[in-house]
RODO-2510 file (C-alpha; in nm, 4 decimals, decimal comma):
residues 622
     n   res          X          Y          Z
     1     m     0,6097     1,2213    -1,2284
     2     q     0,8682     1,2882    -1,4717
     3     l     1,2059     1,2710    -1,3680
     4     t     1,5395     1,3952    -1,5766
     5     k     1,9023     1,3382    -1,5893
     6     d     1,9567     1,6699    -1,4983
     7     d     1,7960     1,6399    -1,1861
     8     p     2,1133     1,6783    -0,9607
     9     a     1,9815     1,4110    -0,6886
    10     l     2,0071     1,1798    -0,9453
    11     q     2,3959     1,1305    -0,9893
    12     e     2,4911     0,8437    -0,9926
    13     e     2,6912     0,8665    -0,6900
    14     a     2,3815     0,9174    -0,5553
    15     v     2,1763     0,6159    -0,6431
    16     d     2,4989     0,4065    -0,5645
    17     a     2,4986     0,5702    -0,1968
    18     a     2,1376     0,4761    -0,1888
    19     l     2,2167     0,1107    -0,2456
    20     a     2,4622     0,0915    -0,0962
    21     a     2,3032     0,1532     0,2487
    22     m     2,0128    -0,0913     0,1358
    23     i     1,9420    -0,4687     0,3239
    24     l     1,8943    -0,6980     0,0630
    25     s     1,8164    -1,0396     0,2091
    26     a     1,5490    -1,2942     0,1323
    27     s     1,2991    -1,1586     0,3758
    28     g     1,3251    -0,8172     0,1911
    29     w     1,4630    -0,5453     0,0847
    30     r     1,4829    -0,2631     0,2807
    31     a     1,6459     0,0860     0,3685
    32     i     1,5119     0,4526     0,5316
    33     f     1,3200     0,5876     0,2271
    34     a     1,3331     0,8889     0,4205
    35     p     1,4751     1,1789     0,1912
    36     d     1,6618     1,3567     0,5099
    37     g     1,7542     1,0266     0,5921
    38     n     1,6491     1,0073     0,9959
    39     e     1,4244     0,6549     1,0528
    40     e     1,1491     0,8044     1,2334
    41     n     1,0411     1,0967     0,9026
    42     t     0,6979     1,0348     0,8876
    43     h     0,6931     1,1590     0,5905
    44     s     0,5544     1,0883     0,2214
    45     k     0,7721     1,2122    -0,0189
    46     i     1,1021     0,9482    -0,1202
    47     s     1,4328     1,0796    -0,2842
    48     p     1,5091     1,0668    -0,6836
    49     a     1,7600     0,8011    -0,6169
    50     h     1,5186     0,5305    -0,4471
    51     s     1,2921     0,6473    -0,7821
    52     i     1,5383     0,4877    -0,9867
    53     i     1,6179     0,2138    -0,7055
    54     v     1,2392     0,0994    -0,7480
    55     a     1,2536     0,0890    -1,0399
    56     v     1,5054    -0,1498    -1,1363
    57     a     1,3912    -0,3658    -0,8830
    58     a     1,0385    -0,3657    -1,0784
    59     k     1,2768    -0,3801    -1,3839
    60     v     1,4444    -0,7489    -1,2166
    61     f     1,1147    -0,8892    -1,0760
    62     a     0,9108    -0,8615    -1,3904
    63     d     1,2274    -1,0098    -1,6205
    64     y     1,2071    -1,3043    -1,2965
    65     v     0,8638    -1,3904    -1,3180
    66     k     0,8210    -1,3899    -1,7538
    67     k     1,1549    -1,6405    -1,6911
    68     t     1,0366    -1,8494    -1,4494
    69     t     0,6406    -1,8879    -1,5197
    70     g     0,6857    -1,8134    -1,9088
    71     v     0,4170    -1,5481    -1,9270
    72     a     0,5549    -1,2673    -2,1481
    73     r     0,3263    -1,0209    -2,0116
    74     p     0,2517    -1,1423    -1,6341
    75     a    -0,0296    -0,9980    -1,3803
    76     l     0,1198    -0,8985    -1,0489
    77     i    -0,0652    -0,7729    -0,7573
    78     v     0,0846    -0,4854    -0,5267
    79     g     0,0042    -0,3607    -0,1907
    80     m     0,1697    -0,2035     0,0620
    81     d     0,1207    -0,2215     0,4391
    82     a     0,0220     0,1448     0,5726
    83     r     0,3969     0,3173     0,6041
    84     p     0,3774     0,7015     0,4788
    85     t     0,6013     0,6463     0,1746
    86     g     0,4690     0,3413     0,0602
    87     k     0,2182     0,4694    -0,2047
    88     n     0,4866     0,7191    -0,3725
    89     i     0,7449     0,3916    -0,3765
    90     a     0,3780     0,2029    -0,5578
    91     g     0,3573     0,4736    -0,7607
    92     v     0,6913     0,4390    -0,8715
    93     m     0,6620     0,0014    -0,9148
    94     m     0,3540     0,0444    -1,1157
    95     r     0,5089     0,3055    -1,3666
    96     s     0,7907    -0,0064    -1,3976
    97     l     0,6368    -0,2902    -1,4175
    98     t     0,3320    -0,1642    -1,6453
    99     t     0,6733    -0,0517    -1,8900
   100     e     0,8114    -0,3948    -1,8823
   101     g     0,4478    -0,5031    -2,0144
   102     c     0,2947    -0,6053    -1,6716
   103     t    -0,0907    -0,6253    -1,5633
   104     v    -0,1181    -0,4503    -1,2153
   105     r    -0,3411    -0,5602    -0,9569
   106     w    -0,2845    -0,2897    -0,7059
   107     t    -0,4476    -0,4022    -0,3253
   108     g    -0,3668    -0,0335    -0,1935
   109     i    -0,3132    -0,1178     0,1905
   110     t    -0,2784    -0,5097     0,3144
   111     a    -0,1415    -0,6594     0,5166
   112     a     0,0852    -0,9401     0,4387
   113     p    -0,0866    -1,2687     0,4921
   114     e    -0,3538    -1,1369     0,2710
   115     i    -0,1499    -1,0373    -0,0352
   116     m    -0,0093    -1,3683    -0,0192
   117     s    -0,2948    -1,5944    -0,0267
   118     f    -0,4591    -1,3321    -0,2554
   119     a    -0,1672    -1,4345    -0,4688
   120     r    -0,2454    -1,8157    -0,4272
   121     s    -0,5241    -1,7905    -0,4823
   122     e    -0,5102    -1,5679    -0,8126
   123     g    -0,2413    -1,7943    -0,9042
   124     v    -0,4779    -2,1492    -0,9374
   125     s    -0,6995    -2,0079    -1,1284
   126     g    -0,4187    -1,8117    -1,3680
   127     k    -0,4924    -1,4758    -1,2946
   128     a    -0,1767    -1,3724    -1,1385
   129     q     0,1576    -1,4387    -1,1805
   130     g     0,2944    -1,3325    -0,8715
   131     f     0,3171    -1,0174    -0,6264
   132     v     0,5503    -0,6895    -0,4908
   133     y     0,4896    -0,6024    -0,1034
   134     i     0,5360    -0,2727    -0,0647
   135     s     0,7102    -0,2591     0,3323
   136     a     0,9843    -0,2502     0,6239
   137     s     0,7571    -0,5195     0,8221
   138     h     0,8764    -0,4198     1,2102
   139     n     1,1480    -0,1595     1,1156
   140     p     1,0643     0,2259     1,2179
   141     i     0,8824     0,4181     1,0329
   142     g     1,0987     0,6260     0,8120
   143     h     1,1966     0,2529     0,6141
   144     n     1,0265     0,1107     0,3919
   145     g     1,1484    -0,1409     0,1406
   146     l     1,0037    -0,4511    -0,0875
   147     k     0,9345    -0,8594    -0,1386
   148     f     0,8642    -1,0602    -0,3644
   149     g     0,6526    -1,3403    -0,4182
   150     l     0,5149    -1,6158    -0,7249
   151     t     0,2078    -1,7869    -0,6168
   152     d     0,2884    -2,0329    -0,3918
   153     g     0,1401    -1,8570    -0,0627
   154     g     0,4900    -1,7395     0,0553
   155     v     0,7997    -1,5125    -0,0108
   156     l     1,1155    -1,6266    -0,2739
   157     a     1,3262    -1,8840    -0,1402
   158     g     1,6637    -1,7721    -0,0028
   159     s     1,8268    -1,8908    -0,3875
   160     e     1,5054    -1,7342    -0,6176
   161     a     1,5702    -1,4753    -0,3932
   162     k     1,9784    -1,4390    -0,4580
   163     l     1,8765    -1,4118    -0,8083
   164     l     1,7155    -1,1643    -0,8370
   165     i     1,9312    -0,9424    -0,5538
   166     e     2,2542    -1,0199    -0,8409
   167     a     2,0395    -0,9003    -1,1247
   168     f     1,9741    -0,6191    -0,9823
   169     r     2,2685    -0,5698    -0,8438
   170     s     2,4256    -0,6422    -1,2270
   171     f     2,1838    -0,4097    -1,3219
   172     l     2,2439    -0,0713    -1,1563
   173     s     2,6248    -0,1715    -1,2068
   174     e     2,5766    -0,0822    -1,5940
   175     s     2,6672     0,2193    -1,8095
   176     g     2,3602     0,4334    -1,8761
   177     r     2,2092     0,2391    -1,5760
   178     i     2,0048     0,5575    -1,4698
   179     g     1,8770     0,6690    -1,8930
   180     k     1,7447     0,3288    -1,9269
   181     t     1,5975     0,3391    -1,5589
   182     l     1,4257     0,6843    -1,6391
   183     s     1,2860     0,5398    -1,9850
   184     l     1,0798     0,2811    -1,7668
   185     i     0,9863     0,5737    -1,5195
   186     n     0,8571     0,7881    -1,7866
   187     g     0,7568     0,6044    -2,0546
   188     a     0,4617     0,4451    -1,9060
   189     d     0,1406     0,4412    -2,0525
   190     q    -0,0190     0,6596    -1,8283
   191     t    -0,4021     0,4578    -1,8682
   192     l    -0,2975     0,1526    -1,7265
   193     i    -0,1721     0,3346    -1,4340
   194     d    -0,5016     0,4905    -1,3978
   195     a    -0,6924     0,2004    -1,4287
   196     a    -0,5172    -0,0355    -1,1836
   197     y    -0,5987     0,2840    -0,9161
   198     s    -0,9838     0,2929    -1,0452
   199     e    -0,9753    -0,0965    -0,9783
   200     s    -0,8250    -0,1023    -0,6202
   201     p    -1,1599    -0,0869    -0,4502
   202     r    -1,2733    -0,4145    -0,6188
   203     v    -0,9076    -0,5728    -0,6148
   204     k    -0,9082    -0,5296    -0,2661
   205     q    -1,2734    -0,6929    -0,1652
   206     k    -1,1304    -0,9964    -0,3628
   207     a    -0,8183    -1,0101    -0,1445
   208     l    -1,0151    -0,9703     0,1470
   209     s    -1,2461    -1,2929     0,0487
   210     a    -0,9767    -1,4829    -0,0741
   211     y    -0,7588    -1,4053     0,2392
   212     l    -1,0780    -1,5009     0,4567
   213     d    -1,1900    -1,8159     0,3069
   214     f    -0,7820    -1,9258     0,3403
   215     t    -0,7975    -1,8705     0,6716
   216     r    -1,0701    -2,0655     0,7836
   217     e    -0,9235    -2,3597     0,6060
   218     v    -0,5885    -2,2590     0,7786
   219     v    -0,7114    -2,1932     1,1122
   220     s    -0,9656    -2,5822     1,1258
   221     a    -0,6681    -2,7654     0,9002
   222     a    -0,9760    -2,8541     0,7019
   223     s    -0,9243    -2,7715     0,3043
   224     d    -1,3557    -2,9155     0,3647
   225     r    -1,6114    -2,6340     0,4173
   226     a    -1,7951    -2,9220     0,6045
   227     e    -1,5500    -2,9918     0,8589
   228     q    -1,4315    -2,6573     0,8907
   229     e    -1,8155    -2,5214     0,9863
   230     k    -1,8262    -2,8528     1,2343
   231     l    -1,5078    -2,7030     1,4173
   232     f    -1,6302    -2,3448     1,3657
   233     a    -1,9320    -2,3981     1,5037
   234     s    -1,8228    -2,5936     1,8027
   235     i    -1,5777    -2,3091     1,8875
   236     t    -1,8911    -2,0869     1,8313
   237     e    -2,0720    -2,3151     2,0915
   238     t    -1,8235    -2,3138     2,3414
   239     i    -1,8083    -1,9611     2,3515
   240     r    -2,1795    -1,8861     2,3587
   241     e    -2,1737    -2,0666     2,7430
   242     h    -1,7925    -1,9185     2,8425
   243     p    -1,7856    -1,6255     2,6987
   244     i    -1,3798    -1,4795     2,5559
   245     g    -1,3318    -1,0996     2,4026
   246     v    -1,0140    -1,0157     2,2581
   247     i    -0,8919    -0,6551     2,1946
   248     a    -0,6021    -0,6032     1,8904
   249     d    -0,4455    -0,2302     1,9419
   250     f    -0,3575    -0,2404     1,5564
   251     n    -0,1429     0,0494     1,5711
   252     g    -0,2465     0,2028     1,2290
   253     s    -0,0882    -0,1063     1,0579
   254     a    -0,2355    -0,2964     0,7697
   255     r    -0,4413    -0,5039     0,9758
   256     t    -0,6861    -0,2391     1,0219
   257     v    -0,8682    -0,3117     0,6832
   258     s    -0,8037    -0,6424     0,6886
   259     i    -1,0114    -0,9233     0,7915
   260     d    -0,9891    -0,9614     1,2170
   261     r    -1,2959    -0,8240     1,3229
   262     e    -1,5378    -0,9735     1,1277
   263     f    -1,3919    -1,3083     1,1278
   264     l    -1,3308    -1,2572     1,5155
   265     l    -1,6874    -1,0837     1,5372
   266     s    -1,8921    -1,4155     1,3259
   267     l    -1,7776    -1,5991     1,6004
   268     g    -1,8960    -1,4201     1,8711
   269     v    -1,5769    -1,3464     2,0131
   270     k    -1,6037    -1,0010     2,1718
   271     f    -1,3626    -0,7611     1,9981
   272     a    -1,2572    -0,3795     2,0717
   273     f    -0,9189    -0,2432     1,9424
   274     i    -0,7437     0,0846     1,9223
   275     n    -0,5530     0,2870     1,7430
   276     g    -0,7590     0,1748     1,4607
   277     e    -0,6609     0,4114     1,1149
   278     a    -0,4753     0,2702     0,8881
   279     g    -0,1159     0,4506     0,9038
   280     n    -0,2062     0,6416     1,2503
   281     i     0,0913     0,4965     1,3591
   282     a     0,0828     0,5740     1,7828
   283     h     0,4142     0,4307     1,9282
   284     r     0,6948     0,1712     1,8302
   285     i     0,6576    -0,0448     1,5427
   286     v     0,8110    -0,3642     1,6708
   287     p     0,5598    -0,5673     1,8630
   288     e     0,7517    -0,6386     2,1152
   289     g     0,8089    -0,4878     2,5249
   290     e     0,6961    -0,1430     2,5587
   291     a     0,4863    -0,1303     2,2650
   292     l     0,2730    -0,4099     2,3875
   293     d     0,2313    -0,1765     2,7063
   294     c    -0,1247    -0,0204     2,5053
   295     a    -0,2441    -0,3479     2,4115
   296     a    -0,1839    -0,4773     2,8050
   297     q    -0,3167    -0,1140     2,9164
   298     f    -0,6658    -0,1293     2,7648
   299     l    -0,7497    -0,4677     2,8035
   300     e    -0,6781    -0,4769     3,1908
   301     e    -0,9839    -0,1429     3,1294
   302     q    -1,1930    -0,4281     2,8843
   303     h    -1,1332    -0,6543     3,1955
   304     a    -1,2680    -0,4282     3,4268
   305     r    -1,5740    -0,3852     3,2297
   306     d    -1,6160    -0,7324     3,1332
   307     p    -1,3742    -1,0254     3,2323
   308     a    -1,4777    -1,2748     2,9164
   309     f    -1,1594    -1,0231     2,7582
   310     v    -0,8787    -1,2198     2,8442
   311     m    -0,6416    -1,1757     2,5264
   312     g    -0,5114    -0,8892     2,2933
   313     y    -0,2859    -0,8577     2,0365
   314     m    -0,0961    -0,5818     1,8548
   315     p     0,0369    -0,6460     1,5034
   316     d     0,3045    -0,4759     1,3556
   317     c     0,3298    -0,2251     1,0498
   318     d     0,2768    -0,5447     0,7942
   319     g     0,0177    -0,7257     0,9835
   320     d     0,2834    -1,0650     0,9287
   321     r     0,3568    -1,0798     1,3191
   322     g     0,1649    -0,9539     1,6427
   323     n     0,2693    -1,0493     2,0233
   324     i     0,0260    -1,1506     2,2447
   325     v    -0,0736    -0,9405     2,6051
   326     i    -0,3611    -1,1682     2,8804
   327     w    -0,4896    -1,1358     3,1630
   328     d    -0,3205    -1,3258     3,3992
   329     e    -0,6116    -1,4389     3,6581
   330     t    -0,3289    -1,5881     3,8937
   331     l    -0,1546    -1,2669     3,9053
   332     k    -0,4997    -1,0548     3,8756
   333     k    -0,3284    -0,8242     3,5985
   334     t    -0,2832    -0,7358     3,2504
   335     r     0,0839    -0,8684     3,0795
   336     p     0,2724    -0,8663     2,7817
   337     l     0,3388    -1,2709     2,6802
   338     e     0,7438    -1,3379     2,5525
   339     a     0,7875    -1,3757     2,2008
   340     q     0,8994    -1,7176     2,2314
   341     e     0,6171    -1,7844     2,5173
   342     v     0,3640    -1,6921     2,2381
   343     f     0,5331    -1,9631     1,9839
   344     a     0,5868    -2,1899     2,2228
   345     l     0,1598    -2,1711     2,3015
   346     a     0,0796    -2,1458     1,9129
   347     c     0,2873    -2,5598     1,9081
   348     v     0,0688    -2,6091     2,2088
   349     a    -0,1815    -2,5608     2,0162
   350     e    -0,1373    -2,7152     1,6474
   351     l     0,0275    -2,9698     1,7737
   352     s    -0,2812    -3,0626     2,0168
   353     h    -0,5222    -2,9904     1,6994
   354     l    -0,3173    -3,2728     1,4907
   355     v    -0,4307    -3,5328     1,8300
   356     w    -0,7458    -3,3784     1,8148
   357     t    -0,8247    -3,4111     1,4425
   358     g    -0,6657    -3,7943     1,4507
   359     s    -0,4175    -3,6542     1,1922
   360     l    -0,1280    -3,7775     1,4549
   361     r    -0,1817    -4,0708     1,5979
   362     c    -0,0636    -4,3202     1,8981
   363     d    -0,0498    -4,6994     1,9772
   364     e    -0,1819    -4,8752     2,2797
   365     n     0,1394    -4,8238     2,4526
   366     g     0,1756    -4,5000     2,4405
   367     r     0,4039    -4,4538     2,1150
   368     f     0,3104    -4,2457     1,8222
   369     l     0,2699    -4,3558     1,4991
   370     d     0,2866    -4,0568     1,2914
   371     d     0,5992    -3,8723     1,1543
   372     v     0,5456    -3,4816     1,1641
   373     a     0,8123    -3,2045     1,2499
   374     v     0,8108    -2,8965     1,3438
   375     a     1,0152    -2,5925     1,1470
   376     v     1,2066    -2,3316     1,3214
   377     n     1,4864    -2,0698     1,3236
   378     d     1,8378    -2,1252     1,5179
   379     p     1,7555    -1,9306     1,8250
   380     t     1,3912    -2,0059     1,8983
   381     s     1,4280    -2,1997     2,2102
   382     l     1,5304    -2,5006     2,3902
   383     r     1,1599    -2,4943     2,5162
   384     i     1,0254    -2,6218     2,1731
   385     d     1,2224    -2,9284     2,1674
   386     v     1,1020    -3,0341     2,4740
   387     i     0,7654    -2,9984     2,3535
   388     a     0,7813    -3,1420     2,0529
   389     e     0,9239    -3,4762     2,2771
   390     a     0,6692    -3,4990     2,4102
   391     f     0,3770    -3,5522     2,0906
   392     g     0,6961    -3,7556     1,9460
   393     a     0,7451    -3,4671     1,7239
   394     k     1,1418    -3,3651     1,5975
   395     i     1,2745    -3,0486     1,5605
   396     f     1,4751    -2,8797     1,2549
   397     r     1,6613    -2,5110     1,2595
   398     a     1,7291    -2,3822     0,9735
   399     e     1,9053    -1,9755     0,9741
   400     v     1,6852    -1,7072     1,0952
   401     g     1,4867    -1,5721     0,8195
   402     e     1,0784    -1,6599     0,7249
   403     a     1,1696    -1,7785     0,4081
   404     n     1,4124    -2,0267     0,5161
   405     v     1,1945    -2,1593     0,7334
   406     v     0,9051    -2,1952     0,4784
   407     s     1,1889    -2,3877     0,2633
   408     l     1,2817    -2,6022     0,5223
   409     a     0,9307    -2,7161     0,6301
   410     r     0,8901    -2,7317     0,2523
   411     k     1,1650    -2,9704     0,2076
   412     l     1,0320    -3,2188     0,5360
   413     r     0,7290    -3,2620     0,4526
   414     e     0,8873    -3,3851     0,0899
   415     l     1,0375    -3,6784     0,2853
   416     g     0,7280    -3,6997     0,4369
   417     y     0,6761    -3,5154     0,7969
   418     t     0,3513    -3,3524     0,8206
   419     v     0,4810    -2,9989     0,9497
   420     r     0,1705    -2,8571     1,0309
   421     i     0,2866    -2,5470     1,2551
   422     l     0,6482    -2,3517     1,1932
   423     g     0,8108    -1,9820     1,2573
   424     e     1,0533    -1,7909     1,4032
   425     g     0,9673    -1,8369     1,7650
   426     s     1,2393    -1,5182     1,8666
   427     a     0,9927    -1,3464     1,7439
   428     g     0,6398    -1,4248     1,8323
   429     g     0,3776    -1,5383     1,6063
   430     n     0,3462    -1,8455     1,4042
   431     i     0,3095    -1,9760     1,0236
   432     t     0,0732    -2,2667     1,0423
   433     h     0,0288    -2,4924     0,7668
   434     p    -0,0865    -2,4518     0,4809
   435     s    -0,0018    -2,0731     0,5204
   436     a     0,3602    -1,9809     0,4143
   437     v     0,3694    -1,7120     0,6481
   438     r     0,3255    -1,5426     1,0086
   439     d    -0,0047    -1,4261     1,0518
   440     p    -0,1754    -1,2925     1,4253
   441     i    -0,4848    -1,4187     1,3322
   442     d    -0,3583    -1,8159     1,3226
   443     t    -0,2089    -1,6820     1,6788
   444     v    -0,4769    -1,5838     1,8623
   445     f    -0,6963    -1,8870     1,7085
   446     a    -0,3938    -2,1167     1,8324
   447     l    -0,5023    -1,9884     2,1629
   448     l    -0,8870    -1,8930     2,1066
   449     k    -0,8774    -2,3257     2,0564
   450     m    -0,6799    -2,4561     2,3660
   451     l    -0,9626    -2,2045     2,5579
   452     a    -1,2684    -2,3155     2,3165
   453     i    -1,1565    -2,6952     2,2055
   454     r    -1,3026    -2,8660     2,5373
   455     s    -1,3164    -3,2327     2,5619
   456     v    -1,6773    -3,3212     2,4789
   457     g    -1,7925    -3,7138     2,6194
   458     d    -1,4614    -3,9484     2,5639
   459     k    -1,3134    -3,6551     2,3693
   460     k    -1,0448    -3,4510     2,5444
   461     g    -0,9963    -3,1017     2,4742
   462     l    -0,6972    -2,9292     2,3271
   463     f    -0,5380    -2,8208     2,6738
   464     e    -0,6749    -3,2086     2,8115
   465     i    -0,4336    -3,4058     2,5618
   466     w    -0,1792    -3,1564     2,6363
   467     r    -0,2524    -3,2099     3,0403
   468     d    -0,1692    -3,6318     2,9723
   469     i     0,0722    -3,6328     2,6937
   470     s     0,2573    -3,3809     2,9358
   471     g     0,2769    -3,5246     3,2294
   472     n     0,1214    -3,1539     3,3702
   473     i    -0,1583    -3,2866     3,5241
   474     g    -0,1944    -3,0251     3,8443
   475     s    -0,1599    -2,7831     3,5675
   476     y    -0,5735    -2,8529     3,4461
   477     k    -0,8803    -2,7394     3,6115
   478     d    -1,2255    -2,7634     3,4827
   479     g    -1,2578    -2,3594     3,4744
   480     f    -0,8620    -2,3535     3,3529
   481     s    -0,8070    -1,9716     3,2044
   482     l    -0,4600    -1,8441     2,9768
   483     a    -0,2543    -1,8540     3,2567
   484     d    -0,2909    -2,2105     3,3797
   485     i    -0,2353    -2,3094     3,0214
   486     i     0,1500    -2,0711     3,0828
   487     a     0,2259    -2,2936     3,3869
   488     s     0,1671    -2,5787     3,2191
   489     l     0,4239    -2,5304     2,9687
   490     p     0,8443    -2,6714     2,9376
   491     s     1,0484    -2,4100     3,1776
   492     f     1,2995    -2,1203     2,9772
   493     v     1,3995    -1,8127     3,0130
   494     s     1,4939    -1,6056     2,6631
   495     t     1,7094    -1,3311     2,6179
   496     g     1,4143    -1,1514     2,4475
   497     g     1,5034    -1,0060     2,0905
   498     y     1,4621    -0,6128     2,1167
   499     t     1,5940    -0,5716     2,4376
   500     p     1,9192    -0,3711     2,4538
   501     d     2,1275    -0,7120     2,6417
   502     a     2,0448    -0,8387     2,2828
   503     l     2,1704    -0,6030     2,0317
   504     l     2,5614    -0,4691     1,9373
   505     k     2,7456    -0,2891     1,7293
   506     v     3,0350    -0,4673     1,5830
   507     k     3,2853    -0,2618     1,3840
   508     s     3,3518    -0,6361     1,2213
   509     v     3,2658    -0,6238     0,9106
   510     d     3,3777    -1,0163     0,8058
   511     h     3,1526    -1,2718     1,0380
   512     a     3,3582    -1,5584     1,0299
   513     a     3,6621    -1,4227     1,1276
   514     l     3,4701    -1,2420     1,4137
   515     k     3,3250    -1,5828     1,5075
   516     e     3,7057    -1,7460     1,4744
   517     r     3,8150    -1,5118     1,7242
   518     y     3,5126    -1,5536     1,9061
   519     q     3,5923    -1,9092     1,9433
   520     k     3,9380    -1,9002     2,0801
   521     i     3,7837    -1,6592     2,3930
   522     f     3,4945    -1,9455     2,4577
   523     l     3,7232    -2,2311     2,4960
   524     r     3,9490    -1,9780     2,6862
   525     d     3,6987    -1,9158     2,9637
   526     w     3,4863    -2,2175     2,8814
   527     e     3,8298    -2,3977     3,1114
   528     e     3,7581    -2,1054     3,3619
   529     k     3,3699    -2,1656     3,4374
   530     k     3,2721    -2,4911     3,4000
   531     e     3,3469    -2,6501     3,7041
   532     h     3,1057    -2,3173     3,8422
   533     l     2,8531    -2,3848     3,5492
   534     y     2,8758    -2,8032     3,6399
   535     k     2,8357    -2,6949     4,0616
   536     q     2,5518    -2,3883     4,0175
   537     y     2,3400    -2,5072     3,7034
   538     g     2,4479    -2,8731     3,6448
   539     i     2,6635    -2,8276     3,2691
   540     v     2,8741    -3,0306     3,1832
   541     a     2,9684    -3,0041     2,8111
   542     w     2,8763    -2,8037     2,5008
   543     d     2,8447    -2,8191     2,1018
   544     a     2,8755    -2,5570     1,8359
   545     a     2,6560    -2,5576     1,5748
   546     c     2,5605    -2,3808     1,2547
   547     y     2,3093    -2,2614     1,0518
   548     n     2,3311    -2,1088     0,6764
   549     g     2,0489    -2,1161     0,5428
   550     i     1,7738    -2,4364     0,5311
   551     e     2,1100    -2,5813     0,6370
   552     e     2,1982    -2,7314     1,0594
   553     r     2,5459    -2,8641     1,0682
   554     l     2,6297    -2,9518     1,4081
   555     d     2,9904    -3,0916     1,6028
   556     i     3,1189    -2,7860     1,4049
   557     k     3,4605    -2,7584     1,4902
   558     n     3,5475    -2,3912     1,3762
   559     f     3,2816    -2,1293     1,4436
   560     g     3,4130    -1,9299     1,1231
   561     e     3,2429    -2,2320     0,9215
   562     a     2,9056    -2,0144     1,0011
   563     g     3,0066    -1,6885     0,8225
   564     r     2,6856    -1,4674     0,8252
   565     g     2,4045    -1,6809     0,9609
   566     g     2,4066    -1,8661     1,2917
   567     l     2,6198    -1,9929     1,5498
   568     k     2,4647    -2,1304     1,8923
   569     i     2,6757    -2,2814     2,1573
   570     i     2,4705    -2,5638     2,2830
   571     f     2,5124    -2,6712     2,7127
   572     v     2,4419    -3,0194     2,7949
   573     d     2,4092    -3,1893     3,0965
   574     d     2,5152    -3,5399     3,2500
   575     q     2,1941    -3,6799     3,1417
   576     d     2,2714    -3,5515     2,7854
   577     d     1,9919    -3,3175     2,7867
   578     h     2,0193    -2,9598     2,6343
   579     i     1,9124    -2,7102     2,8757
   580     a     2,1008    -2,3868     2,7821
   581     s     2,2024    -2,2369     2,4206
   582     l     2,4329    -1,9192     2,3291
   583     w     2,3150    -1,7319     2,0052
   584     m     2,4689    -1,4832     1,7582
   585     r     2,3795    -1,3569     1,4354
   586     g     2,4318    -1,0642     1,2215
   587     s     2,0741    -0,9570     1,1390
   588     g     1,9680    -0,9135     0,7384
   589     t     1,7502    -0,6888     0,7536
   590     e     1,9267    -0,4186     1,0696
   591     p     2,2553    -0,2943     1,1093
   592     v     2,2502    -0,4680     1,4245
   593     f     2,4104    -0,8421     1,5271
   594     r     2,1671    -1,0007     1,7201
   595     i     2,2938    -1,2194     2,0313
   596     m     2,0980    -1,4354     2,2905
   597     a     2,1013    -1,6464     2,5423
   598     d     1,8335    -1,9596     2,6703
   599     a     1,7757    -2,1280     2,9681
   600     e     1,6099    -2,3708     3,2168
   601     c     1,6132    -2,0555     3,5177
   602     f     1,6287    -1,7326     3,5587
   603     g     1,9700    -1,6893     3,6937
   604     l     2,1745    -1,9048     3,3970
   605     e     2,0145    -1,7362     3,1623
   606     r     2,1810    -1,3315     3,3344
   607     e     2,4921    -1,4980     3,3219
   608     l     2,4928    -1,6455     3,0111
   609     i     2,4108    -1,3170     2,8427
   610     a     2,6014    -1,1321     3,0226
   611     w     2,9556    -1,3835     2,8990
   612     q     2,8016    -1,3516     2,5678
   613     q     2,8130    -0,9970     2,5657
   614     a     3,1576    -1,0070     2,6545
   615     m     3,3367    -1,2359     2,4139
   616     v     3,1721    -1,0805     2,1609
   617     i     3,2597    -0,7383     2,2321
   618     e     3,6239    -0,8773     2,2845
   619     a     3,5995    -1,0465     1,9510
   620     d     3,4943    -0,7286     1,8107
   621     n     3,8057    -0,5324     2,0064
   622     e     4,1042    -0,7346     1,8207
***
């Protein structure tokens, strides 16, 4: 690869334009890497301007790792999801890193949780100091991006990501930036690049092994191998008596070459899949809405052939989230679960698991004795508050962004809380400690544990624990199904994050000013609507909260305090219970403005989301 300053595509204006189009956040740096700017482009080529951007990103991350770890020649793990532009981005990335004195360990296609658990494992032995992951997560196929992390099992915290972004922008504002960057790309030692590629199969196998070991620890909540074996032996025995089948629509994602099949089959779970070739992305990437239709249809076919098949999942391209389809025994058909339902089920499973293992104890009066918390993002449904309260757990909210939720959970652990489960309920999936990233295999196992960990003698199974704690006696029966577990959840309806109702385009660049204008409209409308909302739904008052990073501020007086973070209006009844909410925030990874309504009943959710749309549009047009 040789680029020169004479290339007309390498004018400073082209690089500046490519930089201006990028979205830079703690959740990842993303852009449309396809040279024609078409977000659905399936070609592998990237533009010279984007090559410059990638090389600079590699350089500033190498500098960051050296400074943070004190290692002069750090080893960095580099991997990618299944997008077509990944290999060319990786080629530039590895050249720049090696020029900067880093050793590159190339995994090839790897799921996000896999590369992060591998970095965590290698960090313990000092064999790696960090990782770079090439992915745009759930964005369309023409997009790509970068995620950075050290060896704590997750991406950089928001505060650290901010430092990296500042260094990146600073370098790209320097005079002579094109020439400096070309020296990074063209000055690489090709023998080092060739060595990284030749070692890739061995590195990938080590990554898979580390990921499998770590996933066993996460699912079992036990670091001791003997304790893990007890749990998995129990699950295997139950599955032998009550067979369970799981399907996957891999959709050509990075999970096609991960641990899913091996792990599930090893426990006796029946497994079938479609779209299992890496890079063969058959339909929309984000695992919500119509994208789940293929999984639902395949599950229906498998269930007709073998009734043991009762659930399935579809991951996004980097495999760090995946939503669920089930065979609904009540409806006698398959159906996809809403993202908020998936997270709620995972919370019930993992909080019940804490009780089952004795990590969450209660006294003879049923009062819980241990400090337990759940960390979630701000648009996560109020349903989770009801679930947590049943277990004596506290809910803490952070701004949207996986890094924010993970950082909040770490802070809570420092304060003495047990935080077994956390996540972004609005997007589905979950993060189960000690993992620091969403992982569909953990979500699948949360549901499997609810089905397979049953009562033995005096020891109650997970669903029986939830039945007793929640008081949903009527939902439990010996031959319970996933539909019975779902029916036991608190009743809430949330606007889907990827439905047309939830996505707006706004002209306003200053989101703080937009929210101040919105406040005036809300206060005006509240006076007009409050009598109706009380008579129809029992709403008597509201409170406003804002979310920036890991900070939650309640009872704010100026909605503009939210800035570019999340703004939430929480409605309460005369018992001071939170029964509904409105939420808004501009996306940090996509050019959209997101809104949501969450309520105890469908009619209220529909009324609130229509009201929210009208208010935001009016505020944007003022």
